[in-house]
Backbone and ligand atoms as CSV (ligand in chain L), in Angstrom:
chain,resi,resn,atom,element,x,y,z
A,1,MET,N,N,33.199,146.344,146.272
A,1,MET,CA,C,31.999,145.863,147.007
A,1,MET,C,C,31.339,147.190,147.695
A,2,SER,N,N,30.236,146.977,147.859
A,2,SER,CA,C,29.372,148.121,148.580
A,2,SER,C,C,28.414,147.353,149.395
A,3,ILE,N,N,28.212,147.974,150.591
A,3,ILE,CA,C,27.070,147.658,151.327
A,3,ILE,C,C,25.895,148.461,151.142
A,4,LEU,N,N,24.717,148.006,150.519
A,4,LEU,CA,C,23.761,148.636,150.350
A,4,LEU,C,C,22.693,148.834,151.556
A,5,LYS,N,N,21.982,149.953,151.267
A,5,LYS,CA,C,20.843,150.314,152.122
A,5,LYS,C,C,19.795,149.407,152.298
A,6,VAL,N,N,19.324,148.682,153.304
A,6,VAL,CA,C,18.328,148.101,153.552
A,6,VAL,C,C,16.967,148.601,153.624
A,7,ALA,N,N,15.903,148.656,152.726
A,7,ALA,CA,C,14.769,149.359,153.115
A,7,ALA,C,C,13.749,148.547,154.113
A,8,ARG,N,N,13.379,149.438,155.196
A,8,ARG,CA,C,12.651,148.854,156.374
A,8,ARG,C,C,11.100,148.831,156.085
A,9,MET,N,N,10.256,147.876,156.842
A,9,MET,CA,C,9.077,147.995,156.617
A,9,MET,C,C,8.444,149.457,156.667
A,10,GLY,N,N,7.490,149.629,155.770
A,10,GLY,CA,C,6.858,150.897,155.642
A,10,GLY,C,C,7.349,151.479,154.154
A,11,HIS,N,N,8.436,151.096,153.902
A,11,HIS,CA,C,8.855,151.707,152.461
A,11,HIS,C,C,8.010,150.995,151.348
A,12,PRO,N,N,7.444,151.618,150.436
A,12,PRO,CA,C,6.528,151.178,149.448
A,12,PRO,C,C,7.224,150.002,148.600
A,13,VAL,N,N,8.617,150.246,148.439
A,13,VAL,CA,C,9.207,149.182,147.765
A,13,VAL,C,C,9.032,147.716,148.004
A,14,LEU,N,N,8.915,147.424,149.560
A,14,LEU,CA,C,8.848,146.277,149.927
A,14,LEU,C,C,7.274,145.718,149.691
A,15,ARG,N,N,6.502,146.601,149.169
A,15,ARG,CA,C,5.116,146.112,148.924
A,15,ARG,C,C,4.796,145.943,147.530
A,16,ALA,N,N,5.630,146.363,146.670
A,16,ALA,CA,C,5.606,146.295,145.173
A,16,ALA,C,C,5.941,144.942,144.703
A,17,LYS,N,N,5.119,144.533,143.429
A,17,LYS,CA,C,5.562,143.252,142.808
A,17,LYS,C,C,6.722,143.521,141.903
A,18,ALA,N,N,7.859,142.746,142.285
A,18,ALA,CA,C,8.899,142.873,141.381
A,18,ALA,C,C,8.769,142.323,139.953
A,19,ARG,N,N,9.705,142.743,138.980
A,19,ARG,CA,C,9.473,142.240,137.586
A,19,ARG,C,C,10.637,141.258,137.250
A,20,PRO,N,N,10.368,140.274,136.363
A,20,PRO,CA,C,11.360,139.179,136.018
A,20,PRO,C,C,12.609,139.895,135.432
A,21,VAL,N,N,13.709,139.037,135.587
A,21,VAL,CA,C,15.129,139.591,135.268
A,21,VAL,C,C,15.237,139.078,133.791
A,22,GLU,N,N,15.627,140.052,132.879
A,22,GLU,CA,C,15.758,139.490,131.320
A,22,GLU,C,C,17.156,139.013,131.201
A,23,LYS,N,N,17.143,137.950,130.307
A,23,LYS,CA,C,18.507,137.091,130.276
A,23,LYS,C,C,19.567,138.165,129.730
A,24,ALA,N,N,19.367,139.181,128.757
A,24,ALA,CA,C,20.672,139.975,128.461
A,24,ALA,C,C,20.845,140.797,129.722
A,25,GLU,N,N,20.028,141.243,130.470
A,25,GLU,CA,C,20.223,142.050,131.566
A,25,GLU,C,C,21.053,141.463,132.710
A,26,LEU,N,N,20.922,140.103,132.768
A,26,LEU,CA,C,21.463,139.322,133.674
A,26,LEU,C,C,22.915,139.088,133.461
A,27,ARG,N,N,23.330,139.386,132.236
A,27,ARG,CA,C,24.750,139.162,131.970
A,27,ARG,C,C,25.408,140.652,132.013
A,28,SER,N,N,24.600,141.606,132.380
A,28,SER,CA,C,25.417,143.084,132.343
A,28,SER,C,C,26.196,143.155,133.728
A,29,ALA,N,N,27.074,143.972,133.557
A,29,ALA,CA,C,28.077,144.354,134.771
A,29,ALA,C,C,27.261,144.718,135.738
A,30,ALA,N,N,26.203,145.741,135.339
A,30,ALA,CA,C,25.512,146.314,136.477
A,30,ALA,C,C,24.587,145.358,137.324
A,31,PHE,N,N,24.278,144.268,136.730
A,31,PHE,CA,C,23.122,143.135,137.399
A,31,PHE,C,C,24.133,142.455,138.280
A,32,GLN,N,N,25.434,142.023,137.681
A,32,GLN,CA,C,26.370,141.234,138.397
A,32,GLN,C,C,27.095,141.961,139.801
A,33,LYS,N,N,27.333,143.129,139.544
A,33,LYS,CA,C,27.492,143.999,140.634
A,33,LYS,C,C,26.387,143.999,141.757
A,34,LEU,N,N,25.169,144.213,141.377
A,34,LEU,CA,C,24.176,144.285,142.373
A,34,LEU,C,C,24.036,143.033,143.221
A,35,VAL,N,N,24.339,141.692,142.422
A,35,VAL,CA,C,24.332,140.373,143.107
A,35,VAL,C,C,25.522,140.455,144.034
A,36,ASP,N,N,26.734,140.831,143.568
A,36,ASP,CA,C,27.947,140.717,144.809
A,36,ASP,C,C,27.609,141.930,145.855
A,37,ASP,N,N,26.805,142.776,145.646
A,37,ASP,CA,C,26.642,143.868,146.459
A,37,ASP,C,C,25.547,143.433,147.484
A,38,MET,N,N,24.620,142.401,146.844
A,38,MET,CA,C,23.428,141.865,147.950
A,38,MET,C,C,24.177,140.965,148.681
A,39,LEU,N,N,25.159,140.041,148.138
A,39,LEU,CA,C,25.976,139.175,148.991
A,39,LEU,C,C,26.825,139.721,149.978
A,40,ASP,N,N,27.376,140.852,149.662
A,40,ASP,CA,C,28.117,141.483,150.738
A,40,ASP,C,C,27.217,142.056,151.680
A,41,THR,N,N,26.107,142.637,151.406
A,41,THR,CA,C,25.088,143.262,152.392
A,41,THR,C,C,24.490,142.236,153.405
A,42,MET,N,N,24.354,140.908,152.529
A,42,MET,CA,C,23.517,140.070,153.447
A,42,MET,C,C,24.618,139.604,154.583
A,43,ASP,N,N,25.825,139.565,154.366
A,43,ASP,CA,C,26.793,139.047,154.960
A,43,ASP,C,C,27.061,140.073,156.102
A,44,GLU,N,N,27.117,141.368,155.720
A,44,GLU,CA,C,27.405,142.338,156.702
A,44,GLU,C,C,26.373,142.554,157.960
A,45,TYR,N,N,25.052,142.201,157.576
A,45,TYR,CA,C,23.857,142.180,158.554
A,45,TYR,C,C,23.459,140.816,159.069
A,46,HIS,N,N,24.598,139.834,158.660
A,46,HIS,CA,C,24.215,138.493,159.238
A,46,HIS,C,C,22.880,137.871,158.786
A,47,GLY,N,N,22.490,138.185,157.676
A,47,GLY,CA,C,21.155,137.533,157.264
A,47,GLY,C,C,21.571,136.364,156.616
A,48,VAL,N,N,20.090,135.578,156.304
A,48,VAL,CA,C,20.387,134.297,155.701
A,48,VAL,C,C,19.911,134.412,154.206
A,49,GLY,N,N,19.346,135.679,154.126
A,49,GLY,CA,C,18.583,135.680,152.732
A,49,GLY,C,C,18.296,137.203,152.509
A,50,LEU,N,N,18.346,137.777,151.286
A,50,LEU,CA,C,18.184,139.124,151.011
A,50,LEU,C,C,17.457,139.316,149.681
A,51,ALA,N,N,16.515,139.808,149.457
A,51,ALA,CA,C,15.789,140.029,148.242
A,51,ALA,C,C,16.008,141.366,147.722
A,52,ALA,N,N,16.081,141.304,146.284
A,52,ALA,CA,C,16.365,142.883,145.442
A,52,ALA,C,C,15.465,143.810,146.012
A,53,PRO,N,N,14.168,143.636,146.325
A,53,PRO,CA,C,13.276,144.837,146.607
A,53,PRO,C,C,13.675,145.375,148.088
A,54,GLN,N,N,14.497,144.553,148.792
A,54,GLN,CA,C,15.051,145.123,150.179
A,54,GLN,C,C,16.107,145.952,150.067
A,55,VAL,N,N,16.595,146.031,148.938
A,55,VAL,CA,C,17.754,146.951,148.646
A,55,VAL,C,C,17.332,147.914,147.178
A,56,HIS,N,N,15.935,148.122,147.378
A,56,HIS,CA,C,15.375,149.257,146.414
A,56,HIS,C,C,15.518,148.812,145.057
A,57,GLU,N,N,15.680,147.622,144.854
A,57,GLU,CA,C,15.500,147.109,143.199
A,57,GLU,C,C,14.458,146.160,143.000
A,58,GLY,N,N,13.438,146.706,142.116
A,58,GLY,CA,C,12.400,145.791,141.902
A,58,GLY,C,C,12.561,144.702,140.967
A,59,LEU,N,N,13.300,143.933,141.186
A,59,LEU,CA,C,13.829,142.635,140.321
A,59,LEU,C,C,13.467,141.272,140.939
A,60,ARG,N,N,13.222,140.261,140.248
A,60,ARG,CA,C,13.009,138.977,140.996
A,60,ARG,C,C,14.296,138.196,140.997
A,61,LEU,N,N,14.824,138.726,142.065
A,61,LEU,CA,C,16.241,138.116,142.610
A,61,LEU,C,C,16.289,138.023,144.023
A,62,PHE,N,N,17.044,137.091,144.508
A,62,PHE,CA,C,17.319,137.232,145.844
A,62,PHE,C,C,18.734,136.465,146.199
A,63,VAL,N,N,19.430,136.738,147.103
A,63,VAL,CA,C,20.648,135.672,147.614
A,63,VAL,C,C,20.256,135.114,148.785
A,64,ALA,N,N,20.883,134.022,148.978
A,64,ALA,CA,C,20.419,133.331,150.303
A,64,ALA,C,C,21.552,132.112,150.525
A,65,SER,N,N,21.649,131.889,151.825
A,65,SER,CA,C,22.419,130.640,152.127
A,65,SER,C,C,21.420,129.640,152.336
A,66,ILE,N,N,21.575,128.662,151.398
A,66,ILE,CA,C,20.891,127.339,151.374
A,66,ILE,C,C,21.698,126.368,151.894
A,67,ASP,N,N,21.634,125.876,153.251
A,67,ASP,CA,C,22.275,125.051,153.799
A,67,ASP,C,C,21.540,123.935,153.941
A,68,GLN,N,N,21.609,122.773,153.264
A,68,GLN,CA,C,20.935,121.637,153.361
A,68,GLN,C,C,21.331,120.525,154.205
A,69,ARG,N,N,22.364,120.839,154.991
A,69,ARG,CA,C,22.722,119.799,155.923
A,69,ARG,C,C,21.840,119.683,157.021
A,70,GLU,N,N,21.116,118.475,157.228
A,70,GLU,CA,C,20.248,118.435,158.192
A,70,GLU,C,C,20.689,117.730,159.453
A,71,ASP,N,N,22.009,117.128,159.389
A,71,ASP,CA,C,22.579,116.549,160.620
A,71,ASP,C,C,23.483,117.658,161.206
A,72,ASP,N,N,23.044,117.839,162.555
A,72,ASP,CA,C,23.775,118.899,163.334
A,72,ASP,C,C,25.531,118.267,163.488
A,73,ASP,N,N,25.620,117.206,163.276
A,73,ASP,CA,C,27.032,116.643,163.535
A,73,ASP,C,C,27.796,116.661,161.954
A,74,ASP,N,N,27.090,117.184,161.114
A,74,ASP,CA,C,27.724,117.252,159.746
A,74,ASP,C,C,28.850,118.316,159.945
A,75,LYS,N,N,30.034,117.681,159.350
A,75,LYS,CA,C,31.274,118.574,159.489
A,75,LYS,C,C,31.543,119.363,158.162
A,76,THR,N,N,30.857,118.890,157.280
A,76,THR,CA,C,31.267,119.617,156.003
A,76,THR,C,C,31.020,121.064,155.971
A,77,PRO,N,N,31.769,121.918,155.379
A,77,PRO,CA,C,31.504,123.390,155.564
A,77,PRO,C,C,30.291,123.673,154.822
A,78,PRO,N,N,29.628,124.919,155.198
A,78,PRO,CA,C,28.290,125.245,154.650
A,78,PRO,C,C,28.663,125.814,153.284
A,79,PRO,N,N,27.616,125.654,152.481
A,79,PRO,CA,C,28.020,126.045,150.915
A,79,PRO,C,C,27.763,127.541,150.794
A,80,GLU,N,N,28.587,128.081,149.933
A,80,GLU,CA,C,28.669,129.526,149.664
A,80,GLU,C,C,27.013,130.010,149.483
A,81,PRO,N,N,26.787,131.206,149.854
A,81,PRO,CA,C,25.438,131.767,149.557
A,81,PRO,C,C,25.485,131.809,147.900
A,82,ILE,N,N,24.134,131.709,147.560
A,82,ILE,CA,C,23.915,131.769,145.934
A,82,ILE,C,C,22.749,132.972,145.705
A,83,ALA,N,N,22.976,133.288,144.518
A,83,ALA,CA,C,21.805,134.036,143.776
A,83,ALA,C,C,20.864,133.244,143.263
A,84,ILE,N,N,19.337,133.545,143.312
A,84,ILE,CA,C,18.319,133.041,142.760
A,84,ILE,C,C,17.548,133.959,141.977
A,85,ILE,N,N,17.320,133.615,140.806
A,85,ILE,CA,C,16.649,134.481,139.845
A,85,ILE,C,C,15.589,134.037,139.234
A,86,ASN,N,N,14.405,134.830,139.246
A,86,ASN,CA,C,13.155,134.382,138.414
A,86,ASN,C,C,12.440,132.985,139.111
A,87,PRO,N,N,12.533,132.957,140.683
A,87,PRO,CA,C,12.314,131.779,141.047
A,87,PRO,C,C,10.560,131.537,140.981
A,88,GLU,N,N,10.539,130.079,140.826
A,88,GLU,CA,C,9.012,129.519,140.728
A,88,GLU,C,C,9.056,128.361,141.808
A,89,ILE,N,N,8.131,128.428,142.766
A,89,ILE,CA,C,7.979,127.562,143.811
A,89,ILE,C,C,7.066,126.459,143.577
A,90,ILE,N,N,7.460,125.229,143.608
A,90,ILE,CA,C,6.390,124.220,143.391
A,90,ILE,C,C,6.555,123.419,145.021
A,91,VAL,N,N,5.202,123.563,145.709
A,91,VAL,CA,C,5.130,122.850,146.773
A,91,VAL,C,C,5.094,121.483,146.750
A,92,VAL,N,N,5.950,120.614,147.570
A,92,VAL,CA,C,5.838,119.271,147.531
A,92,VAL,C,C,5.171,118.864,148.838
A,93,GLY,N,N,4.066,117.981,148.510
A,93,GLY,CA,C,3.423,117.436,149.639
A,93,GLY,C,C,2.528,118.569,150.421
A,94,THR,N,N,1.997,117.992,151.527
A,94,THR,CA,C,0.993,118.974,152.167
A,94,THR,C,C,1.547,119.355,153.352
A,95,ASP,N,N,2.695,119.141,153.862
A,95,ASP,CA,C,3.013,119.347,155.278
A,95,ASP,C,C,3.181,120.822,155.297
A,96,VAL,N,N,2.850,121.585,156.537
A,96,VAL,CA,C,3.076,122.714,156.805
A,96,VAL,C,C,3.778,122.716,158.181
A,97,VAL,N,N,4.701,123.605,158.276
A,97,VAL,CA,C,5.356,123.688,159.589
A,97,VAL,C,C,5.537,125.308,160.150
A,98,GLU,N,N,5.184,125.307,161.321
A,98,GLU,CA,C,5.354,126.634,161.744
A,98,GLU,C,C,6.661,126.926,162.637
A,99,ASP,N,N,7.488,128.034,162.252
A,99,ASP,CA,C,8.776,128.079,163.112
A,99,ASP,C,C,9.051,129.604,162.801
A,100,TRP,N,N,10.249,129.910,163.637
A,100,TRP,CA,C,10.429,131.482,163.771
A,100,TRP,C,C,11.104,131.935,162.458
A,101,GLU,N,N,10.746,133.336,162.249
A,101,GLU,CA,C,11.357,134.005,161.136
A,101,GLU,C,C,11.668,135.252,161.404
A,102,GLY,N,N,12.626,136.092,161.020
A,102,GLY,CA,C,13.051,137.338,161.097
A,102,GLY,C,C,13.148,138.025,159.641
A,103,CYS,N,N,13.592,139.149,159.565
A,103,CYS,CA,C,13.645,139.770,158.353
A,103,CYS,C,C,14.580,140.998,158.461
A,104,LEU,N,N,15.504,141.252,157.741
A,104,LEU,CA,C,16.259,142.572,157.872
A,104,LEU,C,C,15.587,143.778,157.548
A,105,SER,N,N,14.482,143.629,157.129
A,105,SER,CA,C,13.554,144.933,156.777
A,105,SER,C,C,12.635,145.142,157.883
A,106,ILE,N,N,12.657,144.286,158.930
A,106,ILE,CA,C,11.787,144.423,159.935
A,106,ILE,C,C,12.785,144.090,161.354
A,107,PRO,N,N,13.619,145.070,161.535
A,107,PRO,CA,C,14.745,144.646,162.352
A,107,PRO,C,C,14.247,144.344,163.952
A,108,ASP,N,N,14.944,143.463,164.282
A,108,ASP,CA,C,14.950,142.911,165.819
A,108,ASP,C,C,13.429,142.405,166.276
A,109,ILE,N,N,12.820,141.846,165.311
A,109,ILE,CA,C,11.557,141.365,165.889
A,109,ILE,C,C,11.552,139.919,165.218
A,110,ARG,N,N,10.895,139.020,165.749
A,110,ARG,CA,C,10.565,137.673,165.402
A,110,ARG,C,C,9.209,137.053,165.611
A,111,GLY,N,N,8.820,136.284,164.591
A,111,GLY,CA,C,7.475,135.665,164.577
A,111,GLY,C,C,7.326,134.313,164.174
A,112,ARG,N,N,6.343,133.513,164.593
A,112,ARG,CA,C,6.183,132.247,163.864
A,112,ARG,C,C,5.254,132.352,162.633
A,113,VAL,N,N,5.770,131.602,161.665
A,113,VAL,CA,C,5.016,131.619,160.410
A,113,VAL,C,C,5.035,130.358,159.982
A,114,PRO,N,N,3.824,129.814,159.472
A,114,PRO,CA,C,3.810,128.656,158.783
A,114,PRO,C,C,4.111,128.697,157.590
A,115,ARG,N,N,4.879,127.588,157.017
A,115,ARG,CA,C,5.394,127.467,155.555
A,115,ARG,C,C,5.254,125.853,155.358
A,116,ALA,N,N,5.316,125.729,153.883
A,116,ALA,CA,C,5.281,124.345,153.277
A,116,ALA,C,C,6.808,123.835,153.779
A,117,ARG,N,N,6.673,122.665,154.260
A,117,ARG,CA,C,7.884,121.807,154.794
A,117,ARG,C,C,9.028,121.732,153.590
A,118,GLU,N,N,8.184,121.284,152.452
A,118,GLU,CA,C,9.261,120.777,151.263
A,118,GLU,C,C,8.719,121.443,150.172
A,119,ILE,N,N,9.786,121.901,149.349
A,119,ILE,CA,C,9.455,122.670,148.033
A,119,ILE,C,C,10.457,122.263,146.897
A,120,LYS,N,N,10.111,122.498,145.770
A,120,LYS,CA,C,11.328,122.496,144.662
A,120,LYS,C,C,11.111,124.005,144.233
A,121,VAL,N,N,12.278,124.467,143.737
A,121,VAL,CA,C,12.330,125.722,143.143
A,121,VAL,C,C,12.904,125.773,141.831
A,122,ARG,N,N,12.266,126.268,140.738
A,122,ARG,CA,C,13.016,126.393,139.465
A,122,ARG,C,C,13.321,127.734,139.341
A,123,ALA,N,N,14.508,128.100,138.830
A,123,ALA,CA,C,15.205,129.432,138.656
A,123,ALA,C,C,16.331,129.551,137.839
A,124,LEU,N,N,16.617,130.623,137.957
A,124,LEU,CA,C,18.077,131.029,136.927
A,124,LEU,C,C,19.242,131.126,138.150
A,125,ASP,N,N,20.561,130.735,137.784
A,125,ASP,CA,C,21.658,130.994,138.605
A,125,ASP,C,C,22.184,132.400,137.984
A,126,ARG,N,N,23.015,133.043,138.670
A,126,ARG,CA,C,23.610,134.293,137.979
A,126,ARG,C,C,24.398,134.356,136.856
A,127,LYS,N,N,24.563,133.123,136.365
A,127,LYS,CA,C,25.083,133.070,134.945
A,127,LYS,C,C,23.996,132.846,133.860
A,128,GLY,N,N,22.823,132.663,134.307
A,128,GLY,CA,C,21.552,132.464,133.537
A,128,GLY,C,C,21.300,131.027,133.234
A,129,GLU,N,N,21.987,130.163,133.973
A,129,GLU,CA,C,21.660,128.733,133.765
A,129,GLU,C,C,20.515,128.288,134.594
A,130,ARG,N,N,19.672,127.497,133.905
A,130,ARG,CA,C,18.364,126.988,134.645
A,130,ARG,C,C,18.966,126.193,135.827
A,131,ILE,N,N,18.344,126.287,137.079
A,131,ILE,CA,C,18.539,125.495,138.159
A,131,ILE,C,C,17.460,124.900,138.737
A,132,GLU,N,N,17.344,123.791,139.372
A,132,GLU,CA,C,16.196,123.374,140.135
A,132,GLU,C,C,16.722,122.832,141.521
A,133,LEU,N,N,16.186,123.460,142.606
A,133,LEU,CA,C,16.650,123.010,144.039
A,133,LEU,C,C,15.589,122.260,144.682
A,134,HIS,N,N,15.613,121.316,145.331
A,134,HIS,CA,C,14.941,120.684,146.160
A,134,HIS,C,C,15.212,121.058,147.723
A,135,ALA,N,N,14.193,121.599,148.439
A,135,ALA,CA,C,14.561,121.922,149.806
A,135,ALA,C,C,13.526,121.639,150.634
A,136,ARG,N,N,13.955,121.290,152.005
A,136,ARG,CA,C,13.193,120.933,153.229
A,136,ARG,C,C,13.343,121.800,154.299
A,137,ASN,N,N,12.428,121.928,155.143
A,137,ASN,CA,C,12.632,122.417,156.482
A,137,ASN,C,C,13.279,123.934,156.306
A,138,PHE,N,N,14.322,124.239,157.017
A,138,PHE,CA,C,14.846,125.672,157.120
A,138,PHE,C,C,15.172,126.290,155.804
A,139,PRO,N,N,15.858,125.695,154.795
A,139,PRO,CA,C,16.121,126.159,153.491
A,139,PRO,C,C,14.817,126.414,152.723
A,140,ALA,N,N,14.157,125.379,152.697
A,140,ALA,CA,C,12.720,125.802,152.194
A,140,ALA,C,C,11.763,127.030,152.762
A,141,ARG,N,N,12.045,127.269,154.115
A,141,ARG,CA,C,11.493,128.349,154.687
A,141,ARG,C,C,12.062,129.692,154.011
A,142,VAL,N,N,13.491,129.634,153.999
A,142,VAL,CA,C,14.341,130.764,153.520
A,142,VAL,C,C,13.743,131.078,151.993
A,143,ILE,N,N,13.749,130.175,151.229
A,143,ILE,CA,C,13.366,130.192,149.929
A,143,ILE,C,C,12.061,130.707,149.831
A,144,GLN,N,N,11.086,130.365,150.606
A,144,GLN,CA,C,9.583,130.712,150.686
A,144,GLN,C,C,9.594,132.226,150.894
A,145,HIS,N,N,10.356,132.668,152.181
A,145,HIS,CA,C,10.400,134.020,152.675
A,145,HIS,C,C,11.149,135.024,151.565
A,146,GLU,N,N,12.051,134.643,150.952
A,146,GLU,CA,C,12.583,135.584,150.026
A,146,GLU,C,C,11.767,135.586,148.660
A,147,THR,N,N,11.080,134.521,148.287
A,147,THR,CA,C,10.398,134.796,147.070
A,147,THR,C,C,9.069,135.463,147.411
A,148,ASP,N,N,8.758,135.345,148.555
A,148,ASP,CA,C,7.264,136.328,148.932
A,148,ASP,C,C,7.930,137.842,148.764
A,149,HIS,N,N,9.058,138.308,149.183
A,149,HIS,CA,C,9.501,139.627,149.065
A,149,HIS,C,C,9.145,139.976,147.500
A,150,LEU,N,N,9.489,139.051,146.700
A,150,LEU,CA,C,9.393,139.585,145.146
A,150,LEU,C,C,7.946,139.855,144.640
A,151,ASP,N,N,6.992,139.367,145.695
A,151,ASP,CA,C,5.574,139.750,145.427
A,151,ASP,C,C,4.975,140.756,146.439
A,152,GLY,N,N,5.871,141.432,147.143
A,152,GLY,CA,C,5.418,142.353,148.068
A,152,GLY,C,C,4.821,141.787,149.235
A,153,VAL,N,N,5.170,140.667,149.550
A,153,VAL,CA,C,4.580,140.014,150.872
A,153,VAL,C,C,5.682,140.109,151.889
A,154,LEU,N,N,5.384,140.413,153.056
A,154,LEU,CA,C,6.306,140.182,154.219
A,154,LEU,C,C,5.814,139.279,155.112
A,155,PHE,N,N,6.757,138.747,156.281
A,155,PHE,CA,C,6.369,137.449,156.926
A,155,PHE,C,C,5.205,137.674,157.891
A,156,PHE,N,N,4.979,138.904,158.248
A,156,PHE,CA,C,3.751,139.277,159.157
A,156,PHE,C,C,2.348,138.783,158.348
A,157,ASP,N,N,2.494,138.976,157.018
A,157,ASP,CA,C,1.382,138.720,156.300
A,157,ASP,C,C,0.919,137.236,156.377
A,158,ARG,N,N,1.917,136.204,156.462
A,158,ARG,CA,C,1.755,134.875,156.762
A,158,ARG,C,C,1.284,134.268,157.838
A,159,MET,N,N,1.648,135.219,159.083
A,159,MET,CA,C,1.244,134.636,160.317
A,159,MET,C,C,-0.245,134.232,160.491
A,160,LYS,N,N,-0.292,133.431,161.369
A,160,LYS,CA,C,-1.796,132.863,161.612
A,160,LYS,C,C,-2.350,133.710,162.702
A,161,SER,N,N,-1.445,134.022,163.729
A,161,SER,CA,C,-1.697,134.811,164.784
A,161,SER,C,C,-0.578,135.755,165.220
A,162,PHE,N,N,-0.739,136.802,165.992
A,162,PHE,CA,C,0.367,137.765,166.359
A,162,PHE,C,C,0.856,137.582,167.591
A,163,GLU,N,N,0.264,136.443,168.322
A,163,GLU,CA,C,0.541,136.210,169.649
A,163,GLU,C,C,2.314,136.028,169.602
A,164,SER,N,N,2.875,135.458,168.815
A,164,SER,CA,C,4.298,135.080,168.813
A,164,SER,C,C,5.226,136.240,168.376
A,165,LEU,N,N,4.597,137.255,167.918
A,165,LEU,CA,C,5.390,138.400,167.589
A,165,LEU,C,C,6.137,138.880,168.790
A,166,THR,N,N,7.519,138.944,168.643
A,166,THR,CA,C,8.347,139.233,169.831
A,166,THR,C,C,9.650,140.130,169.326
A,167,PHE,N,N,9.837,140.995,170.349
A,167,PHE,CA,C,11.442,141.687,170.055
A,167,PHE,C,C,12.552,140.625,170.250
A,168,LEU,N,N,13.626,140.943,169.744
A,168,LEU,CA,C,14.694,139.984,169.904
A,168,LEU,C,C,15.086,139.703,171.298
A,169,ASP,N,N,15.060,140.585,172.199
A,169,ASP,CA,C,15.572,140.604,173.499
A,169,ASP,C,C,14.607,139.579,174.238
A,170,GLU,N,N,13.221,139.821,174.067
A,170,GLU,CA,C,12.206,139.046,174.631
A,170,GLU,C,C,12.125,137.490,174.091
A,171,TYR,N,N,12.481,137.459,172.741
A,171,TYR,CA,C,12.653,136.199,171.990
A,171,TYR,C,C,13.574,135.374,172.820
A,172,ALA,N,N,14.914,136.019,173.112
A,172,ALA,CA,C,15.826,135.347,173.880
A,172,ALA,C,C,15.607,134.854,175.213
A,173,ARG,N,N,14.957,135.971,175.763
A,173,ARG,CA,C,14.465,135.660,177.268
A,173,ARG,C,C,13.315,134.723,177.482
A,174,TYR,N,N,12.388,134.749,176.595
A,174,TYR,CA,C,11.281,134.139,176.873
A,174,TYR,C,C,10.699,132.933,175.928
A,175,TRP,N,N,11.394,132.987,174.769
A,175,TRP,CA,C,10.814,131.888,173.779
A,175,TRP,C,C,12.034,130.904,173.441
A,176,VAL,N,N,13.110,131.239,173.477
A,176,VAL,CA,C,14.106,130.206,173.068
A,176,VAL,C,C,14.312,128.944,174.237
A,177,LYS,N,N,14.138,127.764,173.765
A,177,LYS,CA,C,14.112,126.720,174.597
A,177,LYS,C,C,15.271,125.963,174.071
A,178,ASP,N,N,15.913,125.486,175.134
A,178,ASP,CA,C,16.996,124.334,174.458
A,178,ASP,C,C,17.074,123.030,175.289
L,1,ZN,ZN,ZN,12.600,139.381,154.657
């Protein structure tokens, strides 16, 4: 296992459009190691998602924790993070919700970003099998954020206003309500 270096905002790799992963390439040891290293890197930095361009690889691939449990009292363990390859997002309905996002490439900053509440995503898993996920709320947000990375889009680009941009300390001090 290796912890990969995460590109920070300003690195051109974060603004480039990533290319689709070929089926043959997907089965290679090098690709499978990249997926394992991305999972380790996401875990190391306590991320919920990490896209290949963030580790300097221009491939349409991200790893994410897609936790669909909506009930806070749900005692089932969270699912293992998964790899999503060549994703295509289909927005379901017209609901747009604004909520907080952060990004491992924009450390210690949070901002409020509008996203579609509900989506379907068609993709390949790390074995090359076709998958279709249906996600709402936070998991749908994570998938949209990570898929944006594959097109060189960062969450700042999606913000309606920069008024909510905040450093993490100030976020904890002034913005978190419970
Ligand atoms: Zn990000």
